[in-house]
N, C-alpha and C positions, 0 to 999 in steps of 0.2 A: 344145324351141324350137330354131330354126336357128341356127347360130354367128353369122351376120351379124347377125340381129335382137338376140341376146344383147348382141353387141359395141356395137350401136347403143344399146341400153337404158343399158348400162355407161357409154357415153360421155355420154349426157344426164343420168346420175345424177353423174357426176363434174363436169360443167359446172354442174350445179344446186348441188352441194355447195359449189363454189369461189366461184359467185355469193352463194350465203348467207354464207360466211366474209367476202367483201368487203364485203356490206352491213352485216354486224355490225360489221366493223372501221371502217366509215364512221361507224355510230352511235355507236362508242365515242369518236370523236374530239370534243373540245370544240367547241360551236358548230356540229355537224352540222346539216344542213338536215332539217327534220321536216315536210315536206308544207306545206300552206298555212299552217299555224300559224307558220311561220318558225323560226329557229333554236332549238335546245333542247339544253341540257347533259344527258348521261346522268347517272343517279344513281350507277351502279356498274360497274366494268369486269368483264368477263365472261370465263371461261376458254375462248376460243375457238380458241387457236393451240396446234399440236402440241408438247408438250414433248420427246417421243422425237426429234423430228426439228429441234430447235432448233440453232442455230450454237452450237458450243462451240469457243473459241479462246483463245490466250493472247498478250499483248502485254507488252512491257517499256518501261515509260515512264522518260525521263530525269529525274531529279531535280534536276540541275544542281549537286549536291553530290559531293564526294569525300570522303566519311566514313571510308573505310578507306585513304585517302592512297596509292592505287596509281597515280595519274596519270591516271586517266579518271573522268569523272562516273558516278554510280551509277545504276543501273537497277532498277526494282522490277518484280516480276512480277504482272500483272494477269489474272486468269482470268475469262473473260466467257461468259455464256450468254444468248442472246437469240433471239426468235421469227423462223424463217427467213421466214415469210410475208410479214412486214412488211419484211423485208430485200428481197424480191424486189419489192414493191411501191414500195420507196423511201420507206417512211414512217419519219420520224425519231420515236425513242421516248425516253421518260425512263429514268433508271437508278436503281437501289437499290445501294447500296455498302456492303459490310463490309469494313473495313481492319483486319487483325490480326496479331499476331505469333504466334498459336497454331495456324496450319493445319497445321503440321508436328511441332511440339514436344509439345503438349498436348492439342490437339482442342477443339472448341467443342461447346456445348450439354450437356446432361443426360446424353449418351451419349458424349462426348468424340470426336466425328466429326473425321477428318482429310480434308484433300484426297487425292484419288487421280488418277492418270493412266494413260493406255495406253501401250503400248510405244514409240509416237512422241512422248510427252511431252504428249499432248493432255488437257485435264482431263476427268474422268470423274464425280468426286464432288465436288459443292459441299456443305460441311457446313450443317446446319440446313435449314429448310423454305422459305426466302425464295425460292429459285430455283423449286422444285417449285410453289409457289403462285402467284408474281407473273409468271413468264415467260409461262404461258398466258394471262395477263390483259393482255399488251401491254407489259410492262416488259423491260427489260434488267437483268441482274443481274451485279455486278462484285464478286469477292473479291481483295483485295490484300494480297499478302504484304509487310508493312512491312520497311523497310530492314534487312538483316543476317538476316533470317529466309527459311525455306524457300528458294525459287527467285530470291531478290533479292540484289542487290549492297548494299555499305554496311554499316554497323554499327548495332545497336541502343543507343540513347542513353536509353531508359526515360523517354518523355515529352518529350524535348528536341527540338531543331530537326530532326533526322533523322526522328524519328517523324512530327512534324507535316507536315514538308515533303515527305516521301515520299507521303503520302495526299493533300496538297494539290495535287502534281503531276498526280495522276489525275484529280482534278477540273478541272484546267486543260487535261489532254489532252481530256476529254470536251468541253470547251467550246473546242477548237481553239488553245489557248494554249501547249501543251507538245509535245514530241516524243515519238512512240512507235516501237517497232521490233517486227519480227515475230520477233526472237530476242534473246537476251541479250547477244551480241557482235556480231550482224551490223549492216549498215548500211540494209537494206531498211525503208523506213519504213511505218508502220501509222497510218492516220488513222480517227478516230472519226466518220465521215460518217454512221453509222447512228444517231446520237442527237442529240436537241435540246439536249442539256447540262444539262437539269433533273435535278439529282441529289438524292437524300436518302440521307444516311448513318445506318447504325444499327448498334448492338453492344452486347455486354453487357461491362461492366467495362473492361479495357484497351482494347477496340475502341470503347465508347462513349465512353472518355476522348480517344482520338485524334480521334473525331467532334466533340467539343467544342472541342478545340484547333484543328481546321481551321476550324470556324465562327468561333472566335474571330479568325481572320486576315481576316475579311470577304470571303473569296473569292467572286467571281461565279459564279453558276451553282448553288451549293449552295443548295438551297430550303428543306430541312428536315433536322433531325437527330432521332433517336430514341435518346439515351443511357440504357442499362438498367444501374443499380449502377455509375455512372462516377465516376472521380476528378476533381474540379475543380481541385485543387492537389495536386501531387505530394508537396510538403513534408508536407501534412497527411494523407498516406498513411502516411509513414514517423515522423513526429513530431506532437504537438499541444503548442504553445505550449513547446517545448524538451524536452517529455518524450519519450523514444523508445517508439514502439509495437511495434517489433520489435528483435531483437538483430543486426539485418544491415541492410545498405543496399541501394541500386539495383543494385549490381554483381552481387549474387547472382541477381537478377532477370534481368539481360542475359545471365548464364551460361545460365540455365534456357531462354530462348527463342531464343537465337542459333542459326544453322544451324552445324554443325562447322567449316565452312571459314571462317565469320565469326568464331568464337572465335579461330582461328588467326591472323586478320589484324588483329583490333580490341583488341589489348592496350592500345594507347595510349588508346583511348576508354574502356575499361573502367577505366584507371588515373585518367582524369579523373573518372568517376564516384566513385572512392573519395576523390580528393583534394578535390572540391567538395562532398562530402556528409559533413562530419565528424560522429561520433557525439556530439559535444557538443549537437548540436540547434540550433546556431546557423543563421540564416537566412542563405544565402550567395547568390551570383548564379546559381548551378546551380539553385537552388530558384525564384528569381524568373523564369527562363525557363519553368519548368514550371508556372506559376500562370496558369490561364486566367481567373480571376475579374475581375482588373482590365481585361481586354479584352473584357467582355461588351458594352460600348458599340460594339464594331466587329461584332457578330453581326447578319447580315442574314437568316439562316435563322430560320424558326420552330423550336420547340424543344419535344418531346414527352419529359418526364422520367419515368422509371420507377424506384423505389428501395425496398428492402425497410427499414422502419424499424427493424428488428432485424438489419441487415447489420453484423457486426462485422468484415468484411474490408474492404470499402470504406465506411467508417462514414457515419452519416447526416449528419454535418456537411458532407460533400461536396455533396449536393443542396441542403441548405439555403443555403449561401452562393452557389451558383451560381444557384439560383432567384431569391433576392433581388436579386442583381446583374442578372439578366435583367429582373426587375420595374421596376427603377430606370431601365432603358433602354427600357422600353416594347416589349420582345420579344414577338411572339405565342408564346403557350405552353399547354401542358396537362401535366397530371401525374397519374400513379398511384402511390399509396403502399399498400404491403402490409404485413402482420404478419410476412412471412417475413424470413430472412436474405438471403444473396446468391443469389437465386434469379430465373431469368427468368420473365417473366409468362406464357410459353408453357407453364410448368410448375406455376404455381399458379392460372391463370385462363384456360385454353387458349382456349375457343371465343370467349369474349368478347374476347380479347386479339386473335386473328387477324381477328375481324370489325372491331374498333376500328382496328388497325394498317391493314387494307385500306381503310377508309374515309378514314383520314388521308392515306395515300399518294395515293389517288385525288384527294382535295382538293388536297393540297399540289403533286403531280406532274403530274396530268392536268388539274387545273382544274375538276374536278367540283363544283358547287354542291350538295353532299350535306347540309350541315347541320351536319357535324362541328364547324365552328368555331363554331357557336352553341349547342352543348351544354355542360353543366357543365364547368367547367375541370377539377375535381379529382375523381377516384375514390379513396375511402379504405376501406381494410378495417378494419372494427370488431371482428369476429371471425372466425374461420376460415369463409372463403366468404361472409361476410355484408359488403356494400358499401353505402356512402353517397356522395352526391355533393354537391359545393358549386359555386355559380355562379362565385366566385372562391375563390383560396386564397393565404394564409390568409383566413378570412371578414373582411368589411369592419369588422365590429364588434369585431375582435379588438384589445386593449389590453395594453400591458405593464403588469404590476402587481407592486409590489414586496412580497414576503414575508420576514418576519424571524425568526431562530431566537431561542428563550430556553430558559433553564434549566427543568428539569423536577424531578420528585421524586427522581430516581437520577441518578447520573453518566452523562453520554453519552446520557440519554434524555431528550430536550428536547422543546420544543413549536414549532410553526410557526403565525405569525399575521401580522397586518399592523402590529402594534405593536412599536416599538423597545423593546429589552431591553437589561439590562446582564449582567455576568459573564462567565465564561470555560469552555469545555470543552477537555479534553486528551486526546489520543489519541497512540498510538505505532504508527508504520508497521509492518505485519507482511506482507511479501511472499508469504506462503504463504496469505493470504486473498483472496478475490474479492468482488465487488460482491454475488454471491448469498449469500456467507457473512454480510456486513454486513446485508442485508436480512432474512434468515431470523430474526436475533436483533434486529430493530430495536427491540423492546420490553424488551431485557434490557441491563443494563450490561456492555459488552465493551471491552477496552482498546484495540481497533484501529480504532475508527470514533466519530464523534459524530453521532447521529441525532436529527432534529428532525421531529415528526409533528404534523399537524392533529387536531382532533377529527372525528368521522365527519362526513361532508358532509350538509348539509340539502339540496343539490340536486346534480344532475349539473355537473361542472366540466369544461370542455374547453380543454386546452392545445394551441395550434395555431401552430407555428413555432418559432423558436429562443430558447433560454433563456440566461441567464448566471447565474453565482454569484460574487460578490465576497467575497474571504475575506481577513481580516486575521490572519496567523498569526505566532506567535513559535517559531522552531526551537530545538532544542538542538545541531544540527549544522550543517556547512557546506553540505550538499546535503539537498534534500527534494523529493519530488514530491507532488502533491495530485490526489485524484479527487474529483468531486461527481457524484451521481446522483440522479434524481427516481424515486420508487417510488409506484405505485398499491398500497395495501394493502387488499386483499379478494379473494375468490374470484372466479375467471374461468377460462374455458377459452380458450387461446390456441394459436397455432401454436407447435410445440416448436422454437423457432429455434436452441436449442443443441445439438440432436441431429444426428446425420448426416442429411444432407438439408436441414438449416435450414429445417424447416417443411413439407416435402413428403416422401411415401413413393412411390417408384417401383414401378410395377406391372408385371406380365408383359403384360398386353393391350397392344395398339398401335391408334392410329387414324391415318388417312392425312390428309394436306393437300396435295392436288394430285395429278397423275399421277406415276409413277415410272418409272425405266429400270432396266435389269439392274444397273448400277453405282451408282445413286443413288436410293435409296428415299425416299418422302415419309412413311413410317410410323414413328411415334415412340411409345416407351413411354408409356402413361398414368400420371397421378399422381393422389394425392388428399392431402388435408391431413393432416399429422401433428400431432397436438394434445396438450396437457397441460393437466391441471386443476392450478390453481395458487392459492395464497393470497396472492402479492405478483407484481407485474409491474414490472420496472425498464423504463421507457420512454425515458429520456434519459439521457445521460452526457457527461462531459468530463474532461479531465485537463490538467495543467500542470506543469512545473518551476517550483518557487518561485523559482528563480534568475533567472527572466525577469521578475521583478516591475517592475523598473525599465526595461527595454528588452526589448520582445517578440521582437526580432531576435538578442538575444545573452543567453546565460545567464551569471551572475557568481556567486562564492561568496557565501553567506549569512553574515551576523553573527549566531552564536548569541546569544539572549538579546534580540534586537532584533525588533520586529515588522515584518512586511513585508505589504503589501496587493497583492493580484493579483486580476484577473478572469478567471475561467474561462468559456471559451465550452462550451456545451452542445449536443448535437446537435439537429438539427431533428427535430420529431416532430408527430403529431396523435393525441392520446390523450384520451378521455373518462373520467374518475375518476368513477365512478357513486356516486348518492346513496348514503350509509350507508358507503362506503368511506372511507379515510383518504388524505392526499397526505404523502409523506415527502421530506425532504432529508437525504441523507447525505454527510458530508464525512470523507474518509479519506486514506490515503496509497497504497501501490501497488495497483492493481486487477489482481490475478494474471491472467497470461495476455493482458492488455489493454494494459498498459504495463509496461516495465522498471523495475526498482527502482533508487533512487540509490545512490550509493557508500556512504553511510551509512545507519545505521538511526535516524531521528530521532524524537522525541517532539515534537508541534506543539500549541501552545495556541491556541485560536481565541477571539478578542475578539468577543463577540457583538453589542456595540453597532456594532461597525464590519464586520459581516458580513450579507449579505442575497443573496436571489435575485431576479432579475427574470425573470417568466414571462408568455407571452402567452396571455391568458385570452380566450375568445371571449365577448363581452358585457362585458368590463371587470371592474372591481373589484366591481360590484354583485353578481356572480355568486358571489363567494367567501363562502360562508356555511356555518357549521358548527353542529352540534347539540350538546346537552349529554349524548348518549349515553355509557354506560360505556366506558372505554377499556380493552382486554385487557392483561394484563401478564404478564410470564415466559412467553410463548408462542413456539414456533417456526413460523414461516410458510413452508411449503413453496413452492419456485419451480421454475423449469427448472434443469438441471444447471449447474455452474459453466462459465464459457467454456473451450472447448478451446484448447490452443496452435494457433496459426495460421501457416502458411507464407506469407510475403510474395509471393504470386502472385495478382494481381487477375483472378480469372475463369478460372483454369486450374491444372492440377496437373502438374508435369513428369512426363514418362514415364521 
């Protein structure tokens, strides 16, 4: 073929490709014309833009704070990747944003990916798959270094004003309300003229916590958040009702995530964390600033919550109290609850998750009428990889039902039913034992716990929501901690949440979620459910310092020999106790590796007439029926391994 003819054909092919891309881009725009039928909204965004040719840039946004007290306001680093074709067309696009402290210290995702840059400091790798998958579909992706981390100024204040304001400032910049600069110290301005300001925040653990905090400011332009295993109250991350969950405070976490230069300049901020978070467990002003639940009435964004019901890092109380507050304030919401621990849905339900997240962002950020908002509100994992749905969550027929403990035939082996009983049970705190040890010997008298068990159930019993246990206890010492757990006694195969991986096994094989570049792969190691065959399942837990019986905000010494009444909040859950199984309530002292022990070693006597549990039963009290089947005695019921010691790093491990 002559060279001139070949060039002509290549020119026409190039023009045709460009025309088709422009046509597809037009069709992707909400409300685009569709012939004589009039406007029609597309159902799904398509990967029509070149990821390898995307614009990659960094901007530093002014937070208007001076956390490190150096005399100038702090700027946070914002790494951006967005379609070049849409920039050339002048089309404004929505943004998916993950604000994190972990991009340099600890990494993100199951493979602990960190950001990378070229020799000129331009971003090369964006951790996770959000950029690879969504940028070709017409979104911008923004990865923000929280104040005091990686390439940002300022100091880490662990959930406080600096964390939230540094991320909120980026939402403001995307909406034209804050100043951005092309460098960390220069004065050349950078404007976000390429975006329409519609922003969705996503992130696991600390990242999702920041998203919730930003949403709780009511900032305009934030249209949706997707918090995964997120903290709703930082006090409840370190304490529950005065009982310490870890042997360290937030200053340890700030040390782990701050950049080396931030550690050198942020000593005053670190000291404020120490002073404001006393190990007494008292609720201080520092903790009030880091509680997002009271501000749920300010949330304008929709919320898609994901949480592992066996998450022993960011424990399930966090999603329960946040969800209830959102419901009270009429916030549009959706929820996924898994059997796993602190695990991203990309690693326990990958294909369904990416498909659902895609449709969620298309609806919330592009305005597509794809029906995701009319689908069931809740997806719940009932067994490994077996999911059910609910139109609303908890189900509308759910009612709080009071269950009461009673004495049994042997000390510490009582019954659980609906009738008020008399008498007492006594146990002695043993910090060497955990909830697993108590449950394994539920039918045997042991000195460290008081257990109360129903007869085998005559029908399935579904508990859906948050429970409480009110205990009247007389201690022998001036300090005492309480634990209360709900247990399903019966055989099951569950995700092995206590093992490494917290319910998943990571495989060698990879699958890919979007195009890759040399420095940023979209391919991730596959996973499968890691399971365990058990004879009991602990599905809800709660802890408290008995010293907070009179004032939940401040502990005080107990009076030995005097009864004290306290209500312990149990973590939210959704669990079906099958027909033939038994439901158990255990009350004990220190739950090894989940709370720290008190100063003393108390014996506690429980007044059964003044002790009860309130549990959310789907269908109400009429569903609570037991049979007269024989109850086994003196058996050991195997479960998962005892809880492992946890490092107080929500969603990352210091490198």
